[in-house]
C-alpha positions in Angstrom: 0.2 0.4 -20.5 1.2 3.7 -18.8 1.7 3.1 -15.1 2.1 6.8 -14.2 5.2 5.9 -12.2 8.8 6.6 -13.3 10.4 3.2 -13.1 12.4 3.4 -16.4 15.9 2.0 -16.1 15.3 0.7 -12.6 16.6 -2.8 -11.8 15.6 -5.4 -9.2 14.9 -8.9 -8.0 11.5 -10.4 -7.9 10.7 -13.8 -6.3 7.7 -15.9 -6.9 7.7 -14.6 -10.5 6.3 -17.5 -12.4 2.7 -17.0 -11.6 0.0 -15.0 -9.9 0.8 -11.6 -8.5 4.5 -12.1 -9.1 4.0 -12.8 -12.8 1.7 -9.9 -13.2 4.2 -7.6 -11.5 7.0 -8.8 -13.7 5.0 -8.0 -16.8 3.9 -4.6 -15.4 7.5 -3.6 -14.6 8.8 -5.0 -17.9 6.4 -2.6 -19.8 8.2 0.2 -18.0 11.6 -1.1 -19.2 12.7 -2.3 -15.8 15.6 -4.7 -15.7 14.6 -7.8 -13.9 16.1 -10.9 -12.2 13.2 -13.3 -11.8 13.2 -16.2 -9.3 10.9 -19.2 -8.9 11.0 -23.0 -8.7 8.8 -23.3 -11.8 11.3 -23.5 -14.7 8.6 -23.8 -17.3 6.7 -20.8 -15.9 9.9 -18.7 -15.8 10.8 -19.6 -19.4 7.3 -18.7 -20.6 7.4 -15.4 -18.7 10.8 -14.5 -20.1 9.5 -15.1 -23.6 6.5 -12.8 -23.0 8.8 -10.1 -21.6 11.0 -10.3 -24.7 8.0 -9.9 -26.9 7.4 -6.6 -25.1 10.8 -5.3 -26.3 11.8 -5.0 -22.7 15.2 -5.7 -21.3 15.9 -9.4 -21.3 15.4 -10.8 -17.8 17.6 -13.2 -15.9 15.7 -16.2 -14.7 17.0 -18.2 -11.7 15.5 -21.4 -10.4 15.6 -20.7 -6.7 14.3 -22.3 -3.5 14.0 -19.1 -1.5 13.9 -20.9 1.8 17.5 -22.1 1.1 20.2 -19.7 2.3 22.8 -20.8 -0.2 20.4 -20.6 -3.1 19.2 -17.1 -2.0 22.8 -15.9 -1.8 23.5 -17.3 -5.3 20.3 -15.6 -6.6 21.5 -12.2 -5.4 25.0 -12.7 -6.7 23.7 -13.7 -10.1 21.2 -10.9 -10.1 23.8 -8.2 -9.3 26.1 -9.6 -12.1 23.2 -9.4 -14.6 21.6 -6.1 -13.5 24.7 -4.1 -12.6 22.9 -2.4 -9.7 20.0 -3.2 -7.4 17.2 -0.7 -6.9 14.7 -3.0 -5.4 13.7 -6.4 -4.1 10.1 -7.8 -4.2 9.5 -10.9 -2.0 6.4 -12.4 -3.7 7.1 -16.1 -3.3 4.6 -17.9 -1.1 2.5 -21.0 -0.5 -1.0 -21.6 0.9 -2.3 -24.5 2.9 -5.8 -24.9 4.2 -5.3 -27.4 7.0 -7.4 -26.8 10.1 -5.4 -25.8 13.2 -5.7 -29.1 15.1 -4.6 -31.0 12.0 -1.5 -29.0 11.2 1.6 -31.3 11.4 4.9 -29.8 12.6 6.4 -30.5 9.2 3.7 -28.5 7.5 4.1 -25.7 10.0 7.8 -25.6 9.3 7.3 -25.6 5.6 4.9 -22.7 5.8 7.3 -20.7 7.9 10.3 -21.6 5.7 8.6 -20.4 2.4 6.5 -17.6 3.7 8.7 -16.1 6.4 12.3 -17.5 6.5 12.6 -16.8 2.7 11.6 -13.1 3.3 14.3 -12.8 6.0 16.9 -14.5 3.8 16.3 -12.4 0.7 16.2 -9.1 2.7 19.4 -10.0 4.5 21.1 -10.9 1.3 20.4 -7.6 -0.5 20.8 -5.3 2.4 24.7 -5.0 2.2 24.5 -3.9 -1.4 21.7 -1.4 -0.8 23.6 0.0 2.2 26.7 0.5 0.0 24.5 2.3 -2.6 22.8 4.4 0.0 19.4 3.6 -1.5 17.0 0.7 -2.2 13.4 -0.4 -1.9 12.2 -3.7 -0.4 8.5 -4.7 -0.7 7.5 -7.9 1.2 4.2 -9.4 0.1 2.2 -10.3 3.1 -1.6 -10.7 2.9 -4.8 -9.4 4.3 -4.4 -12.4 6.6 -1.6 -10.6 8.2 -3.9 -7.8 9.2 -6.7 -10.1 10.5 -7.0 -13.9 9.9 -7.2 -15.9 6.7 -10.5 -17.2 5.5 -8.8 -19.6 3.1 -5.4 -20.4 4.6 -4.7 -22.1 7.9 -3.4 -20.7 11.2 0.2 -21.2 10.1 -0.5 -19.0 7.0 -2.0 -16.3 9.1 0.9 -16.5 11.6 3.5 -16.2 8.9 1.9 -13.2 7.2 1.6 -11.4 10.5 5.3 -12.0 11.1 6.2 -10.7 7.6 4.5 -7.4 8.5 6.4 -7.2 11.8 9.7 -8.1 10.1 9.2 -5.5 7.4 8.6 -2.8 10.0 11.6 -3.7 12.0 13.9 -3.8 9.0 12.5 -0.4 7.9 13.5 1.1 11.2 17.0 -0.3 11.1 17.7 0.4 7.4 15.9 3.8 7.1 19.0 5.8 8.0 20.8 4.1 5.1 18.3 5.4 2.6 16.5 2.1 2.3 12.7 1.9 2.3 10.9 -1.3 3.4 7.2 -1.8 3.3 4.7 -4.7 3.5 2.0 -5.2 0.9 -1.2 -6.9 2.0 -3.3 -8.0 -1.0 -6.7 -9.5 -0.4 -8.7 -12.0 -2.4 -6.9 -12.3 -5.8 -7.6 -14.8 -8.5 -4.2 -16.5 -8.9 -3.4 -20.0 -10.0 -2.8 -20.9 -6.4 -6.4 -19.9 -5.5 -7.9 -21.7 -8.5 -6.1 -24.9 -7.5 -7.2 -24.7 -3.8 -10.8 -23.3 -3.9 -13.9 -24.2 -5.7 -16.0 -21.9 -7.9 -18.7 -22.0 -5.1 -16.1 -20.9 -2.5 -14.8 -18.1 -4.7 -18.4 -16.9 -5.2 -19.0 -16.8 -1.4 -15.8 -14.8 -0.8 -16.7 -12.3 -3.5 -20.3 -11.8 -2.2 -18.9 -11.0 1.3 -16.6 -8.2 0.0 -17.8 -4.6 -0.3 -16.6 -4.6 -4.0 -18.3 -7.9 -4.6 -15.4 -9.4 -6.6 -11.9 -10.8 -6.5 -8.9 -8.7 -7.6 -7.1 -9.4 -10.8 -3.3 -10.0 -10.3 -2.7 -7.0 -12.6 -4.5 -4.7 -10.1 -2.2 -5.8 -7.3 0.8 -5.4 -9.6 -0.1 -1.7 -10.1 0.0 -1.2 -6.3 3.4 -2.9 -6.1 4.7 -0.7 -8.9 3.6 2.4 -6.9 5.4 1.1 -3.8 8.6 0.6 -5.8 8.5 4.1 -7.5 9.7 7.5 -6.3 6.0 8.4 -6.0 6.0 6.6 -2.7 9.5 7.9 -1.8 8.5 9.0 1.8 6.7 5.7 2.6 8.6 3.2 4.8 7.5 0.8 7.6 4.0 0.9 6.1 1.5 -1.8 5.5 -0.3 -1.2 2.2 -3.8 -2.7 1.9 -5.5 -3.7 -1.4 -8.3 -6.0 -0.4 -11.6 -4.8 -1.8 -12.7 -3.5 1.5 -12.3 -6.8 3.4 -11.0 -5.1 6.6 -14.2 -3.0 6.9 -16.3 -6.2 7.4 
């Protein structure tokens, strides 16, 4: 696959790599000979992904079992990633969870879990890589939010929407602070995408209703979202920072 972007010999860390948009992005980048450090809690998924990347004759990735909501594990991930990669051109925060609990039924423990995985983890990973990128005088961070962060979620609960709004705000603030050091930070807001997480939480009937309400009348494939992420990591988007990039099939027009 020819992405049209010059990513050859770039190196970076990707969280949430074992499935969905994260997995598709890892494969897309590997095809461009990008050196990768891949993080997830799914050891089996990481192993299978690493084998698929090797089959592409791409640089062998480092896989690290990581709870990205845990500060010590995030710091260890970045240390291992730097040792393996040699340098750090980018970070993609793609790890996330979805819960469909209605607002009045959300327990405090579930709220805290959502914020830990979908927001705290983004903060921890960005903070961990920032000193290295500042020393280099360059770097790109892409934080995967959601169309829910631009409106509300039709599938996730209020805590999911709140976390994704916060990721966009966090990304913009970090972009303002780190821009003078040559570091670009952007938020990516994918819409309805057929990932394993969606298949496990929604019925075929629900998926059909969502698709019929979109101007494009279909869900995105993870590979389509991976292409947008690759653009955001490349020099093609070199003047883009503090942005919120939408890829949602026209959902925000409705």
